[in-house]
Structures are given as C-alpha cells and as structure tokens.
C-alpha positions in Angstrom: -11.7 -14.7 0.9 -14.1 -13.9 3.8 -14.0 -10.7 5.8 -14.0 -7.0 4.7 -12.5 -6.2 1.3 -8.8 -5.4 1.4 -7.7 -1.9 0.4 -4.9 -1.2 -2.1 -3.3 2.2 -1.4 -1.0 3.6 -4.0 0.6 7.0 -4.7 3.9 8.7 -5.1 6.2 9.3 -2.1 5.4 12.7 -0.6 1.7 12.5 -1.6 0.7 12.1 2.1 -0.2 8.4 2.0 1.6 7.6 5.3 0.1 10.6 7.1 -3.4 9.6 6.0 -2.8 6.0 7.0 -1.5 6.9 10.4 -4.6 8.9 11.1 -6.9 6.1 9.9 -5.1 3.5 12.2 -5.3 5.9 15.2 -9.0 6.8 14.7 -10.1 3.2 13.9 -8.0 1.1 16.2 -8.1 -2.6 15.5 -10.2 -2.1 12.3 -7.2 -2.1 9.9 -4.3 -4.4 9.6 -1.2 -4.6 7.4 -0.2 -7.7 5.6 3.5 -8.5 6.4 5.5 -8.5 3.1 8.1 -11.0 2.2 11.6 -9.9 1.1 14.9 -11.5 0.1 16.9 -8.6 1.6 18.8 -9.0 4.9 17.1 -7.7 8.0 18.2 -4.2 9.2 19.2 -3.7 12.8 16.1 -3.9 15.0 13.9 -5.5 12.3 11.9 -8.6 13.4 11.2 -11.5 11.2 7.4 -12.0 10.8 6.7 -8.5 12.2 8.6 -6.1 9.9 9.0 -8.5 7.0 9.1 -12.3 6.4 12.8 -12.6 5.6 13.3 -15.4 3.1 15.9 -16.7 0.7 15.8 -16.0 -3.0 15.0 -19.7 -3.8 12.1 -19.7 -1.2 10.6 -16.6 -2.7 11.0 -17.7 -6.3 9.4 -21.1 -5.5 6.5 -19.3 -3.7 6.0 -17.0 -6.7 6.1 -20.0 -9.1 3.5 -21.8 -6.9 1.1 -18.8 -7.1 1.5 -18.0 -3.4 2.0 -14.3 -4.0 -0.6 -11.8 -5.2 2.1 -9.3 -6.2 5.9 -9.1 -6.2 8.5 -6.6 -7.5 12.3 -6.1 -7.5 13.7 -3.1 -5.6 17.5 -2.5 -5.4 18.2 -6.0 -6.4 15.9 -7.6 -3.8 12.6 -9.3 -4.3 9.6 -8.0 -2.3 6.1 -9.5 -2.3 2.7 -9.9 -0.7 1.6 -13.4 -0.1 -2.1 -14.6 -0.1 -1.5 -16.1 3.3 -0.4 -12.7 4.8 -3.6 -11.1 3.6 -5.7 -14.0 4.9 -4.1 -13.6 8.4 -5.4 -10.0 8.6 -8.8 -11.0 7.2 -9.2 -13.8 9.6 -9.1 -11.2 12.4 -12.0 -9.4 10.6 -9.7 -6.5 9.9 -9.5 -4.5 6.6 -6.1 -5.5 5.1 -4.2 -2.5 3.9 -1.8 -3.0 1.0 0.5 -0.1 0.4 1.7 -0.9 -3.0 3.4 0.7 -6.0 1.9 0.9 -9.5 3.6 -2.3 -10.6 2.0 -4.1 -7.7 -1.4 -2.6 -8.4 -1.3 -4.0 -12.0 -0.3 -7.4 -10.6 -3.1 -7.5 -8.1 -5.6 -6.6 -10.9 -4.8 -10.1 -12.4 -5.8 -11.9 -9.1 -9.1 -12.7 -7.5 -8.4 -10.5 -4.5 -11.1 -7.9 -5.3 -9.8 -5.0 -3.2 -10.8 -1.3 -3.2 -8.1 0.5 -5.2 -7.3 4.0 -4.0 -4.7 6.4 -5.3 -3.4 9.2 -3.1 -1.9 12.0 -5.2 -0.3 15.4 -4.8 -2.1 18.4 -6.3 0.8 18.8 -8.8 4.3 17.5 -9.4 5.7 21.0 -8.3 4.0 20.7 -5.0 5.2 17.2 -4.6 8.8 18.3 -5.3 8.5 21.1 -2.7 7.2 18.5 -0.1 10.1 16.1 -0.8 12.6 19.0 -0.7 11.2 20.2 2.6 11.8 16.7 4.1 15.5 17.2 3.5 16.0 13.4 3.4 17.0 12.9 -0.2 20.1 13.5 -2.3 19.3 15.5 -5.5 19.8 12.4 -7.6 17.4 10.4 -5.4 14.9 13.2 -5.4 14.9 13.4 -9.2 14.4 9.7 -9.4 11.4 9.9 -7.1 9.9 12.7 -9.1 10.3 10.8 -12.4 8.5 7.8 -10.8 5.8 10.1 -9.5 5.2 11.6 -12.9 4.9 8.1 -14.4 2.6 6.9 -11.6 0.3 9.9 -12.0 0.0 9.3 -15.7 -0.7 5.5 -15.3 -3.3 6.2 -12.6 -5.4 8.0 -15.2 -6.1 4.7 -16.9 -9.9 4.1 -16.8 -10.9 1.5 -14.3 -7.5 1.2 -12.6 -8.5 2.9 -9.4 -11.9 3.0 -7.7 -11.0 6.4 -6.2 -8.3 9.0 -6.8 -7.9 11.4 -3.9 -5.9 14.6 -4.5 -4.2 15.5 -1.2 -4.3 19.3 -1.5 -5.9 19.8 1.9 -5.2 17.0 4.5 -8.5 17.3 6.3 -10.4 17.1 3.0 -8.3 14.2 1.7 -8.8 12.3 5.0 -12.5 12.9 4.9 -12.6 11.6 1.3 -10.6 8.5 2.3 -13.0 7.7 5.2 -16.1 8.1 3.0 -14.6 5.7 0.4 -13.9 3.1 3.2 -17.1 3.8 5.3 -18.9 0.6 4.2 -15.9 -1.7 4.9 -15.2 0.0 8.2 -18.7 -0.6 9.3 -18.5 -4.2 8.2 -15.3 -4.7 10.1 -16.7 -3.0 13.3 -19.9 -5.0 13.2 -18.1 -8.4 12.8 -15.7 -7.5 15.6 -18.5 -6.5 17.9 -20.5 -9.7 17.3 
C-alpha cells in the first residue's frame, strides 16, 4: 500500500488516547485520517452510513471476512465490528496517515497481515490512576467500571510482549505523552505533509 504508514493506536479506556488523538488532529489538520469501520449493529440516532460506520448485514460482513477483505474484526456486545482494507486505502489515497484505534484483539489480528503499521500503545501510569480517571468521568456503573479495569489489566500485561508494539507511551503527564507521540510519528507526518504539498 502506498502513502504514509498507518498507525495502530491501542490502550485501555481512560489512558488518554482520545485526548491525545484530538490534539494530533487539531495540530496537524488534514495529515491524519480515520478509516471508517464496518459494523453489523443498527445505526444509532444521528449516525450516518459511510461516515460513522459502514452499516452492513451479518451475512455481508461474514462474506467479507471470509474473502479476506478485513484486516481485523471482533465481536462486541453480540455485533461484529471490523476494519476493511478498502477503508484504509481510501485514507492512504489522500496521502493521509490512517489511524486505527483498535483493541488488543485487533492488534494481534493486524500483526498477521501485510499492513505494516506503526504500533503504539497508550497506557496509564498505573491501574489505580486509571481507576481514578474512570471514576472521575462518572459515566460508568460499578459493574461496567470493574469490567473496564479487568480488560485494562489484561491489555497492559499483553502489551509487554516483546515486539508487539513499536512504542509504549505512559500517559502520566499529558504534555510529555503528546510530545512522545509526535516524535514517534514525526517521520510519517513529514512524509504526509511533503506528499500533500507537492
């Protein structure tokens, strides 16, 4: 695939991934793009097909997976979600760095493909700090919070596997984490900016 290398961002909910991404998109307007995922769930009010997700039937999705059209897929709450090769190519064709915000299962799936992205894990300084951040949001029931923490503990353990990630950024200080993220991506950002200018 031509164009700048895609970036796989992973990390537990509450690690600050979204905050860092928002800054990156604001500071480098037009340099990054998101691939639009496919899902078998029904659209929520206000969601647009092709913009928020590609909403497809279970049989369409299963057939796409079977035909090798997806670089990763996973089941959440009984629905299939996945990233298609075509969705990544659309972003790359605009000479943008394609960002894939993916869970650990997805990271392992992408490792089996020829995508060759930069793998970055954003992590909290500790599970205790993560718990405090999630509690401060006041958006979760206790049960849901405990589930998220359990997944976070597993993700943090898995991310220690040698060679799984190119870079692990501990988000203890937002400015520092952002600066680390930019330096990991500097080369691809320059590539994208150069190809867009020409």
